[in-house]
ZAMAR-72409 format. One record per residue (C-alpha): chain; x, y, z. Coordinates in Angstrom, 3 decimals, padded with zeros to 6 digits. Each point is the difference from the previous one (the first is absolute). Layout:
# ZAMAR-72409
+-------+----------+----------+----------+
! chain !       c1 !       c2 !       c3 !
+-------+----------+----------+----------+
!     A !        X !        Y !        Z !
...
+-------+----------+----------+----------+
***
This chain:
# ZAMAR-72409
+-------+----------+----------+----------+
! chain !       c1 !       c2 !       c3 !
+-------+----------+----------+----------+
!     A ! -005.755 ! -031.858 !  036.096 !
!     A !  001.617 !  000.737 ! -003.162 !
!     A !  002.347 !  003.039 ! -001.019 !
!     A !  001.982 !  000.573 ! -003.003 !
!     A !  003.510 !  000.162 ! -001.423 !
!     A !  000.987 !  001.677 ! -003.577 !
!     A ! -003.362 ! -000.936 ! -001.132 !
!     A ! -002.852 !  001.739 !  002.082 !
!     A ! -002.589 ! -002.610 ! -001.167 !
!     A !  002.575 ! -003.154 !  000.742 !
!     A ! -001.248 ! -000.746 !  003.813 !
!     A !  002.150 ! -001.450 !  002.199 !
!     A ! -000.919 ! -001.958 !  003.253 !
!     A !  001.237 !  001.047 !  003.412 !
!     A ! -001.171 ! -002.451 !  002.175 !
!     A !  002.535 ! -002.698 !  000.845 !
!     A !  001.971 ! -001.213 !  002.927 !
!     A !  003.364 !  002.228 !  000.698 !
!     A !  001.656 ! -002.960 ! -001.440 !
!     A ! -001.468 !  000.047 ! -003.128 !
!     A ! -000.319 !  003.548 ! -000.231 !
!     A !  003.712 !  000.735 !  000.281 !
!     A !  000.334 ! -002.928 ! -002.865 !
!     A ! -002.657 !  001.102 ! -002.725 !
!     A !  000.946 !  004.087 !  000.521 !
!     A !  003.578 ! -001.130 ! -001.674 !
!     A ! -002.244 ! -001.299 ! -002.698 !
!     A ! -002.323 !  003.510 !  000.416 !
!     A ! -002.713 ! -001.793 !  001.910 !
!     A ! -000.722 ! -000.695 !  003.318 !
!     A ! -003.130 ! -002.813 !  000.298 !
!     A !  001.683 ! -002.550 !  002.544 !
!     A ! -000.571 ! -003.573 ! -000.146 !
!     A ! -001.956 ! -001.322 ! -003.288 !
!     A ! -003.054 ! -002.102 !  000.746 !
!     A ! -001.900 ! -001.935 ! -002.285 !
!     A ! -002.474 !  002.723 ! -001.372 !
!     A ! -002.817 ! -000.249 ! -002.728 !
!     A !  001.060 !  000.130 ! -003.487 !
!     A !  000.160 !  003.815 ! -001.423 !
!     A ! -000.326 ! -001.469 ! -003.653 !
!     A ! -003.626 ! -000.792 !  001.142 !
!     A ! -002.047 !  002.809 !  001.102 !
!     A ! -003.394 ! -001.876 ! -000.155 !
!     A ! -001.821 !  000.651 !  003.150 !
!     A !  000.391 ! -002.884 !  002.501 !
!     A ! -003.224 ! -000.815 !  002.214 !
!     A !  001.388 ! -000.754 !  003.386 !
!     A ! -003.391 !  000.047 !  002.093 !
!     A ! -003.023 !  000.537 ! -000.168 !
!     A ! -000.643 !  003.481 ! -001.669 !
!     A !  004.020 !  000.336 !  000.495 !
!     A !  002.302 !  000.629 ! -003.367 !
!     A !  003.246 !  000.051 ! -000.643 !
!     A !  001.827 !  002.006 ! -003.029 !
!     A !  003.359 ! -000.135 !  000.610 !
!     A !  001.789 !  003.150 ! -001.842 !
!     A !  003.377 !  000.455 ! -001.392 !
!     A !  003.041 !  001.216 !  001.368 !
!     A !  003.421 !  000.204 ! -001.867 !
!     A !  001.847 ! -000.793 !  002.972 !
!     A ! -000.478 ! -002.555 !  003.011 !
!     A ! -002.438 ! -001.287 !  001.625 !
!     A ! -001.124 !  000.648 ! -003.521 !
!     A ! -003.603 !  000.342 !  000.497 !
!     A ! -002.562 !  002.245 !  002.394 !
!     A ! -003.119 ! -001.497 !  001.216 !
!     A ! -002.942 !  001.851 ! -001.212 !
!     A ! -003.263 ! -001.581 !  001.940 !
!     A ! -003.415 !  000.355 ! -001.663 !
!     A ! -002.758 ! -000.413 !  002.239 !
!     A ! -003.457 ! -000.825 ! -001.761 !
!     A ! -002.318 !  003.007 !  000.626 !
!     A ! -003.381 ! -000.924 ! -001.208 !
!     A !  000.706 ! -000.455 ! -004.226 !
!     A !  003.185 !  002.498 !  000.214 !
!     A !  003.278 ! -000.303 !  001.817 !
!     A !  001.508 !  001.802 !  002.986 !
!     A !  003.849 !  000.280 ! -000.538 !
!     A !  002.017 !  000.006 !  002.520 !
!     A !  003.939 !  001.606 ! -001.268 !
!     A !  000.533 !  000.934 ! -003.577 !
!     A !  003.501 ! -001.045 ! -000.987 !
!     A !  003.248 !  001.596 ! -001.454 !
!     A !  000.071 !  003.045 ! -002.186 !
!     A !  000.232 ! -001.395 ! -003.076 !
!     A ! -000.472 ! -001.504 ! -003.678 !
!     A ! -000.337 ! -003.311 !  001.270 !
!     A ! -002.178 !  000.406 !  002.952 !
!     A ! -002.461 !  002.157 ! -002.510 !
!     A !  000.021 ! -003.009 ! -002.228 !
!     A ! -000.997 ! -002.550 !  003.085 !
!     A ! -002.889 !  002.385 !  001.056 !
!     A ! -001.201 !  000.159 ! -003.685 !
!     A !  000.100 ! -003.627 ! -000.834 !
!     A ! -002.180 ! -000.173 !  003.077 !
!     A ! -002.287 !  002.473 ! -000.888 !
!     A ! -000.571 ! -001.648 ! -003.494 !
!     A ! -000.696 ! -003.190 !  001.750 !
!     A ! -003.436 ! -001.422 !  000.330 !
!     A !  000.789 ! -000.057 !  004.016 !
!     A ! -000.091 !  003.900 !  000.270 !
!     A ! -003.482 !  000.017 ! -000.335 !
!     A ! -001.263 !  003.392 !  001.512 !
!     A !  003.367 !  001.129 !  000.430 !
!     A !  001.782 !  001.360 !  003.192 !
!     A ! -002.176 !  001.719 !  002.468 !
!     A !  003.256 !  001.270 !  002.606 !
!     A !  003.542 !  000.284 !  000.345 !
!     A !  001.612 ! -000.743 !  003.134 !
!     A !  003.491 !  000.926 !  000.928 !
!     A !  001.866 ! -001.563 !  002.620 !
!     A !  002.748 !  002.667 ! -000.136 !
!     A !  001.408 !  002.066 ! -002.508 !
!     A !  003.152 ! -002.030 ! -000.673 !
!     A !  000.444 !  000.059 ! -004.061 !
!     A ! -000.847 ! -003.785 ! -000.306 !
!     A ! -003.354 !  000.781 !  001.850 !
!     A ! -000.317 !  003.712 ! -001.535 !
!     A !  001.540 !  000.163 ! -003.132 !
!     A ! -002.768 ! -000.993 ! -002.627 !
!     A ! -002.932 !  001.405 !  002.576 !
!     A ! -000.718 !  003.626 ! -001.683 !
!     A !  000.235 ! -001.415 ! -003.538 !
!     A ! -002.517 ! -002.836 !  001.045 !
!     A ! -002.303 !  002.333 !  001.751 !
!     A ! -000.222 !  002.268 ! -003.158 !
!     A ! -000.314 ! -003.271 ! -002.500 !
!     A ! -003.050 ! -001.409 !  002.654 !
!     A ! -001.285 !  003.260 !  001.422 !
!     A !  000.070 ! -001.997 !  003.628 !
!     A !  000.756 !  001.837 !  002.911 !
!     A !  003.364 ! -000.370 !  002.355 !
!     A !  000.023 ! -000.848 !  003.547 !
!     A !  003.350 !  000.466 !  001.839 !
!     A !  000.890 !  000.791 !  003.325 !
!     A !  000.885 !  003.833 !  000.716 !
!     A !  003.231 ! -000.422 !  001.205 !
!     A !  000.529 ! -001.816 ! -003.528 !
!     A ! -001.354 !  002.675 ! -001.734 !
!     A !  002.326 !  002.657 !  002.064 !
!     A !  003.008 ! -002.217 ! -001.180 !
!     A ! -001.156 ! -000.180 ! -003.855 !
!     A ! -000.443 !  003.613 !  000.110 !
!     A !  003.775 !  000.866 !  001.576 !
!     A !  001.525 ! -001.784 ! -002.678 !
!     A ! -001.514 !  002.593 ! -002.511 !
!     A !  001.785 !  002.517 !  001.451 !
!     A !  002.416 !  002.358 ! -001.829 !
!     A !  003.135 ! -002.190 ! -000.310 !
!     A !  002.590 !  003.101 !  000.946 !
!     A ! -002.120 ! -000.465 !  003.354 !
!     A !  000.095 ! -003.227 !  000.452 !
!     A !  003.379 !  000.134 ! -000.285 !
!     A !  000.948 !  002.534 !  001.878 !
!     A ! -002.286 ! -001.995 !  003.170 !
!     A !  001.862 ! -003.224 ! -001.416 !
!     A !  003.345 !  001.754 !  000.873 !
!     A ! -000.844 !  001.280 !  002.984 !
!     A ! -001.374 ! -003.541 !  001.286 !
!     A !  002.647 ! -002.025 ! -000.909 !
!     A !  002.588 !  002.204 !  000.936 !
!     A ! -001.741 ! -000.562 !  003.481 !
!     A !  000.725 ! -003.695 ! -000.492 !
!     A !  003.614 !  000.879 ! -001.333 !
!     A !  000.115 ! -000.814 ! -003.598 !
!     A !  002.409 !  001.516 ! -002.304 !
!     A ! -000.668 !  001.772 ! -003.234 !
!     A !  000.127 ! -003.195 ! -001.999 !
!     A ! -002.472 ! -001.575 !  001.996 !
!     A ! -002.147 !  003.257 !  000.175 !
!     A !  000.066 ! -000.137 ! -003.621 !
!     A ! -000.989 ! -003.924 ! -000.332 !
!     A ! -002.852 !  000.938 !  002.224 !
!     A ! -001.272 !  002.872 ! -001.908 !
!     A !  000.130 ! -002.691 ! -003.249 !
!     A ! -001.706 ! -002.284 !  001.375 !
!     A ! -003.163 !  002.110 !  001.733 !
!     A ! -000.100 !  001.716 ! -003.573 !
!     A ! -000.517 ! -003.210 ! -001.767 !
!     A ! -002.148 ! -001.182 !  003.077 !
!     A ! -002.313 !  003.483 ! -000.703 !
!     A ! -000.353 ! -000.744 ! -003.888 !
!     A ! -001.517 ! -003.851 !  000.756 !
!     A ! -002.607 !  001.648 !  002.343 !
!     A ! -001.903 !  002.237 ! -002.228 !
!     A ! -002.369 !  002.149 !  002.289 !
!     A ! -003.601 ! -000.765 !  000.204 !
!     A ! -002.572 !  002.415 ! -001.551 !
!     A ! -003.387 ! -001.527 !  000.224 !
!     A ! -002.040 ! -001.082 !  002.528 !
!     A !  001.532 ! -001.278 !  003.004 !
!     A ! -001.830 ! -000.993 !  003.078 !
!     A !  002.003 !  000.041 !  003.579 !
!     A ! -000.513 ! -002.884 !  001.981 !
!     A !  001.684 ! -001.101 !  003.530 !
!     A !  000.854 ! -002.612 !  002.308 !
!     A ! -003.450 ! -001.008 !  001.937 !
!     A ! -002.253 !  000.693 ! -002.842 !
!     A ! -001.382 ! -002.876 ! -001.948 !
!     A ! -001.203 ! -000.359 ! -003.704 !
!     A ! -002.933 ! -002.134 ! -001.362 !
!     A !  001.246 ! -002.317 ! -003.043 !
!     A ! -002.812 ! -002.075 ! -001.738 !
!     A ! -001.594 ! -000.443 !  003.266 !
!     A !  003.112 ! -000.756 !  001.904 !
!     A !  001.270 !  002.170 !  002.515 !
!     A !  003.839 !  000.991 !  000.250 !
!     A !  001.580 !  001.738 !  002.971 !
!     A !  002.849 !  002.435 ! -000.456 !
!     A !  003.191 ! -000.180 !  001.987 !
!     A !  003.165 !  001.809 ! -000.138 !
!     A !  003.706 ! -001.177 ! -000.377 !
!     A !  002.685 !  002.695 !  000.937 !
!     A !  003.575 ! -000.010 ! -000.828 !
!     A !  000.151 ! -000.979 ! -003.604 !
!     A ! -002.009 !  002.956 ! -001.086 !
!     A ! -001.702 !  002.727 !  001.901 !
!     A ! -002.876 ! -002.177 !  000.186 !
!     A ! -000.550 ! -003.473 ! -001.978 !
!     A ! -003.822 ! -000.691 !  000.374 !
!     A ! -000.489 ! -004.058 !  000.216 !
!     A ! -003.886 ! -000.914 ! -001.123 !
!     A ! -001.314 ! -002.862 !  002.617 !
!     A ! -002.870 ! -001.898 ! -000.431 !
!     A ! -001.002 ! -001.596 !  003.287 !
!     A ! -002.359 ! -002.915 ! -000.781 !
!     A !  001.956 ! -001.372 ! -002.744 !
!     A !  003.251 !  001.005 !  001.710 !
!     A !  001.724 !  001.201 ! -003.214 !
!     A !  002.228 !  002.880 !  000.286 !
!     A !  001.934 !  002.127 ! -002.541 !
!     A !  002.983 !  001.279 !  001.445 !
!     A !  001.708 !  002.007 ! -002.876 !
!     A !  003.623 ! -000.196 !  000.992 !
!     A ! -000.386 !  000.330 !  003.785 !
!     A !  000.733 ! -003.433 !  000.171 !
!     A !  001.335 ! -002.394 ! -002.854 !
!     A !  000.212 ! -003.387 !  000.595 !
!     A !  003.432 ! -000.395 ! -001.855 !
!     A !  002.040 !  003.175 !  000.579 !
!     A !  000.625 !  002.228 !  002.733 !
!     A ! -001.775 !  003.134 ! -000.823 !
!     A !  002.589 !  003.085 ! -000.454 !
!     A ! -000.675 !  002.419 !  003.180 !
!     A !  002.268 !  003.138 ! -000.282 !
!     A !  000.041 !  003.307 !  000.302 !
!     A ! -001.359 !  002.549 ! -002.229 !
!     A ! -000.266 !  003.575 ! -001.159 !
!     A ! -002.444 !  001.756 !  001.560 !
!     A ! -001.244 ! -002.981 !  001.627 !
!     A ! -000.124 ! -001.445 !  004.028 !
!     A !  003.383 ! -000.004 !  001.422 !
!     A ! -000.889 ! -003.060 !  001.757 !
!     A ! -001.147 ! -002.566 ! -002.899 !
!     A !  001.588 ! -002.975 !  001.217 !
!     A ! -001.902 !  000.748 !  003.701 !
!     A ! -003.319 !  000.588 ! -001.574 !
!     A !  000.382 ! -003.262 ! -002.169 !
!     A !  000.698 ! -002.171 !  002.639 !
!     A ! -002.897 !  001.656 !  002.270 !
!     A ! -002.250 ! -000.751 ! -002.479 !
!     A !  000.649 ! -003.642 ! -000.689 !
!     A ! -001.097 ! -000.491 !  003.397 !
!     A ! -003.751 !  000.539 ! -000.410 !
!     A !  000.038 ! -001.227 ! -003.327 !
!     A !  001.444 ! -003.459 !  001.036 !
!     A ! -003.088 ! -000.277 !  002.258 !
!     A ! -002.400 ! -000.405 ! -003.031 !
!     A ! -001.213 ! -003.323 ! -000.617 !
!     A !  000.905 ! -000.488 ! -003.748 !
!     A ! -000.580 ! -002.875 ! -002.188 !
!     A !  001.182 !  001.352 ! -003.306 !
!     A !  002.220 !  002.724 ! -000.363 !
!     A !  000.543 !  001.613 ! -003.290 !
!     A !  003.257 !  001.872 ! -000.469 !
!     A !  001.077 !  002.620 ! -002.598 !
!     A !  003.374 ! -002.209 ! -000.662 !
!     A !  000.096 ! -003.923 !  000.040 !
!     A ! -002.898 ! -002.377 !  000.445 !
!     A ! -003.557 ! -000.042 !  002.395 !
!     A !  001.423 ! -001.315 !  003.503 !
!     A ! -001.897 ! -001.829 !  003.317 !
!     A !  002.580 !  001.080 !  002.789 !
!     A ! -000.343 !  003.247 !  000.244 !
!     A !  000.743 !  000.322 !  003.843 !
!     A !  003.254 ! -002.309 ! -000.827 !
!     A !  001.284 !  002.384 ! -002.110 !
!     A ! -000.933 !  003.208 !  002.103 !
!     A !  002.460 ! -001.445 !  002.395 !
!     A !  002.495 ! -001.227 ! -002.423 !
!     A !  000.299 !  003.404 ! -001.080 !
!     A !  000.292 !  001.418 !  003.574 !
!     A !  002.298 ! -002.447 !  000.734 !
!     A !  002.218 !  000.932 ! -003.495 !
!     A !  000.232 !  003.904 !  001.282 !
!     A !  000.955 ! -000.947 !  003.257 !
!     A !  003.030 ! -002.192 ! -001.299 !
!     A !  000.892 !  002.963 ! -002.248 !
!     A ! -000.199 !  002.802 !  003.057 !
!     A !  002.126 ! -002.480 !  001.633 !
!     A !  002.291 ! -000.046 ! -002.663 !
!     A !  000.583 !  003.933 ! -000.214 !
!     A !  000.256 !  000.096 !  003.658 !
!     A !  002.909 ! -002.538 ! -000.041 !
!     A !  001.318 !  002.009 ! -002.942 !
!     A ! -000.073 !  003.470 !  002.085 !
!     A !  001.534 ! -002.144 !  002.905 !
!     A !  003.327 ! -001.037 ! -001.388 !
!     A !  000.798 !  003.799 ! -001.422 !
!     A ! -001.979 !  000.614 ! -002.936 !
!     A ! -001.605 !  003.239 !  001.452 !
!     A ! -000.181 !  002.710 ! -003.013 !
!     A ! -002.850 ! -000.540 ! -002.541 !
!     A !  002.590 ! -000.525 ! -003.141 !
!     A !  001.445 ! -002.893 !  002.151 !
!     A ! -003.067 ! -001.713 !  000.617 !
!     A ! -000.901 !  000.723 ! -003.298 !
!     A !  002.771 ! -001.813 ! -001.088 !
!     A ! -000.010 ! -002.825 !  002.233 !
!     A ! -003.618 ! -000.973 ! -000.340 !
!     A ! -000.513 !  001.158 ! -003.814 !
!     A !  002.690 ! -001.189 ! -002.225 !
!     A !  000.207 !  000.527 ! -003.448 !
!     A ! -003.655 !  000.953 ! -000.299 !
!     A !  000.960 !  003.703 !  001.334 !
!     A !  001.982 !  000.287 ! -003.026 !
!     A ! -003.004 ! -000.630 ! -002.423 !
!     A ! -002.749 !  002.184 ! -001.238 !
!     A ! -002.529 ! -001.053 !  002.582 !
!     A !  002.150 !  000.833 !  003.266 !
!     A ! -003.283 !  001.280 !  001.692 !
!     A ! -001.349 ! -003.646 !  000.060 !
!     A !  002.602 ! -001.510 !  001.990 !
!     A !  000.914 !  003.412 !  002.097 !
!     A ! -003.747 !  000.817 !  000.803 !
!     A ! -000.185 ! -003.711 !  001.552 !
!     A !  002.813 !  000.656 !  001.915 !
!     A ! -000.876 !  003.968 !  001.161 !
!     A ! -003.509 ! -001.348 !  001.466 !
!     A !  001.713 ! -002.434 !  002.078 !
!     A !  002.141 !  002.576 !  001.269 !
!     A ! -003.287 !  002.182 !  000.496 !
!     A ! -001.392 ! -002.730 !  001.889 !
!     A !  003.128 ! -000.482 !  002.286 !
!     A !  000.119 !  003.328 !  000.888 !
!     A ! -003.694 !  000.057 !  000.874 !
!     A !  000.485 ! -002.886 !  002.325 !
!     A !  003.347 !  001.345 !  001.426 !
!     A !  001.607 ! -002.908 ! -000.487 !
!     A !  002.533 !  002.470 ! -001.654 !
!     A !  000.778 !  003.739 !  000.034 !
!     A !  001.711 !  002.405 ! -001.952 !
!     A !  002.016 !  003.167 ! -000.288 !
!     A !  000.824 !  002.243 ! -002.749 !
!     A !  003.587 !  001.576 ! -001.111 !
!     A ! -000.054 !  003.703 ! -000.839 !
!     A !  000.120 ! -001.500 ! -003.563 !
!     A ! -003.140 ! -001.620 !  000.387 !
!     A !  001.191 ! -003.351 !  000.298 !
!     A ! -001.984 ! -002.376 !  001.924 !
!     A !  001.605 ! -002.492 !  002.566 !
!     A ! -001.822 ! -003.042 !  001.241 !
!     A !  000.412 ! -001.738 !  002.978 !
!     A ! -001.400 ! -002.721 !  001.862 !
!     A ! -001.821 !  000.766 !  003.373 !
!     A !  000.776 ! -001.410 !  003.181 !
+-------+----------+----------+----------+
***
């Protein structure tokens, strides 16, 4: 997932470890660990399996790239994710379209979810090629939500963030953040075909089953090819980065709960080759799901301990866990993850809350 700072078309990756997110937010990024990734100076498609190619599209911030997966579809291409909005991405697509490899062109454009690094160039690519766009309905709605009038969005953000006891400065930062996020997600006005988990898609005589991943976005769709045991993961499971799971405006109130719940059925899939949106293909998919569950369990335990030791208000908790990142333009990328943990602990009954007359929320660990 990407967002923007002063340049609406300069993506900033927001997936990452908490430690990495805090460190990089100080530098106006939030990508977490930096794995070994494909070079984004070379955007020539790379064949990774029979009929499967990777087009590593450039991003100006860590992790430096977004993988667009190209599936051979007859003599054309079934494209999965399109990259950020901007000149560098369009240049990469145009180079591909002018190459002999392009053949009969793009047949369909599939979006795993509606974050800027996945959907940013989709409207343009659909216009250029005439290809239909396939996406889940919750992601289409998320795209449309971003396009609401800025005054309405800012009013709703103020109400939502006040519930989390955010101050005026942080509310203003989040309003700025969302404006540039919206600029990075142009509305797709061309043909959109809605897809859902449980359905199948035929590509080049191979049947791909659609699975849902929740929490990172409303509905990250994963594509699974059972005979070959290939899985295109979007951002739901990444090999080197802990996916950012945050509370978001107009989205689920317990995103971490549904994220962890959705990992369980996904981890039962037999996967020989996982194809992520960021990083290299990997084979230890089930182990990676277990690692992510363990990482979040540790973060939940850390938050519980922080509350036990007397940091019981939202500002105190954020100051203890968020550090200097809270004073950067990417405040929400760190605070949102902490909000998500609090929401999960409340839903489980691990902590309880009271609210003062001034609306200040105080959290207590349950006996």
